[in-house]
GUPA-458176 format. One record per residue (C-alpha): z, x, y; residue number from 1. Coordinates in steps of 0.5 Angstrom, whole numbers. Example, Ala and Ser with C-alpha at 12.3 -4.5 7.8 and 13.67 -1.06 7.14 Angstrom:
! GUPA-458176
- 16 / 25 / -9 / 1 $
- 14 / 27 / -2 / 2 $
***
This chain:
! GUPA-458176
- -108 / -25 / -39 / 1 $
- -113 / -26 / -33 / 2 $
- -120 / -24 / -34 / 3 $
- -121 / -18 / -28 / 4 $
- -126 / -21 / -23 / 5 $
- -132 / -17 / -21 / 6 $
- -132 / -13 / -14 / 7 $
- -137 / -18 / -9 / 8 $
- -140 / -19 / -3 / 9 $
- -144 / -24 / 0 / 10 $
- -149 / -22 / 6 / 11 $
- -145 / -24 / 13 / 12 $
- -151 / -22 / 18 / 13 $
- -156 / -27 / 18 / 14 $
- -162 / -25 / 21 / 15 $
- -162 / -20 / 15 / 16 $
- -161 / -26 / 11 / 17 $
- -168 / -29 / 14 / 18 $
- -171 / -23 / 14 / 19 $
- -170 / -22 / 7 / 20 $
- -171 / -30 / 6 / 21 $
- -178 / -29 / 9 / 22 $
- -179 / -23 / 5 / 23 $
- -178 / -27 / -2 / 24 $
- -182 / -33 / 1 / 25 $
- -188 / -28 / 2 / 26 $
- -188 / -26 / -5 / 27 $
- -187 / -33 / -8 / 28 $
- -193 / -35 / -4 / 29 $
- -196 / -29 / -7 / 30 $
- -195 / -30 / -14 / 31 $
- -197 / -37 / -13 / 32 $
- -204 / -33 / -11 / 33 $
- -203 / -28 / -17 / 34 $
- -203 / -35 / -22 / 35 $
- -209 / -38 / -19 / 36 $
- -213 / -30 / -19 / 37 $
- -212 / -32 / -27 / 38 $
- -214 / -39 / -27 / 39 $
- -221 / -38 / -25 / 40 $
- -222 / -32 / -28 / 41 $
- -222 / -25 / -22 / 42 $
- -223 / -19 / -24 / 43 $
- -217 / -15 / -26 / 44 $
- -217 / -10 / -20 / 45 $
- -216 / -16 / -15 / 46 $
- -211 / -19 / -19 / 47 $
- -207 / -12 / -21 / 48 $
- -207 / -11 / -12 / 49 $
- -203 / -17 / -11 / 50 $
- -200 / -16 / -17 / 51 $
- -198 / -10 / -14 / 52 $
- -196 / -13 / -7 / 53 $
- -191 / -17 / -9 / 54 $
- -188 / -13 / -14 / 55 $
- -186 / -10 / -7 / 56 $
- -184 / -15 / -3 / 57 $
- -179 / -16 / -8 / 58 $
- -177 / -9 / -8 / 59 $
- -176 / -9 / -1 / 60 $
- -172 / -15 / -1 / 61 $
- -167 / -12 / -6 / 62 $
- -167 / -6 / -2 / 63 $
- -165 / -9 / 4 / 64 $
- -160 / -13 / 1 / 65 $
- -158 / -8 / -2 / 66 $
- -157 / -3 / 5 / 67 $
- -154 / -9 / 10 / 68 $
- -149 / -9 / 5 / 69 $
- -147 / -3 / 5 / 70 $
- -147 / -2 / 11 / 71 $
- -142 / -8 / 13 / 72 $
- -138 / -7 / 7 / 73 $
- -137 / 0 / 10 / 74 $
- -136 / -3 / 16 / 75 $
- -131 / -8 / 15 / 76 $
- -126 / -3 / 11 / 77 $
- -124 / -8 / 6 / 78 $
- -119 / -6 / 1 / 79 $
- -124 / -6 / -5 / 80 $
- -129 / -3 / -1 / 81 $
- -130 / 3 / -7 / 82 $
- -131 / -3 / -11 / 83 $
- -135 / -5 / -8 / 84 $
- -139 / 0 / -6 / 85 $
- -140 / 2 / -13 / 86 $
- -142 / -4 / -16 / 87 $
- -149 / -4 / -10 / 88 $
- -150 / 2 / -12 / 89 $
- -151 / 0 / -19 / 90 $
- -155 / -5 / -17 / 91 $
- -160 / 0 / -13 / 92 $
- -161 / 4 / -18 / 93 $
- -163 / -1 / -23 / 94 $
- -168 / -3 / -19 / 95 $
- -171 / 5 / -19 / 96 $
***
C-alpha cells in the first residue's frame, strides 16, 4: 500500500520569492551581528534588540510565503486546493 502524498505548494511568483529571499538574507546578516555582539561582550539590551529584529524578519518572511502561497492556491483552483489550503493554514498557525 502506497503512502498518501502530503499536499504541497511551490510559490511560483518569482517577484515574491525574491522579496522573501532578501528578507531571509537580511535576517541572516542580523543573526551574524548577534553572534559578533555576544563575542564582543556587548550589553544585553543591544543584543536582545538585534535578536528581536531577526525574529521579526524571519516571521515576516514566513508569513509572506504562506500568504502568497494561499493566494496562488486559491487563484489556481487546483483539485487539491482544499487540502493545500488546510496545510498552509496549519503552517500559519504554527508561527503564532
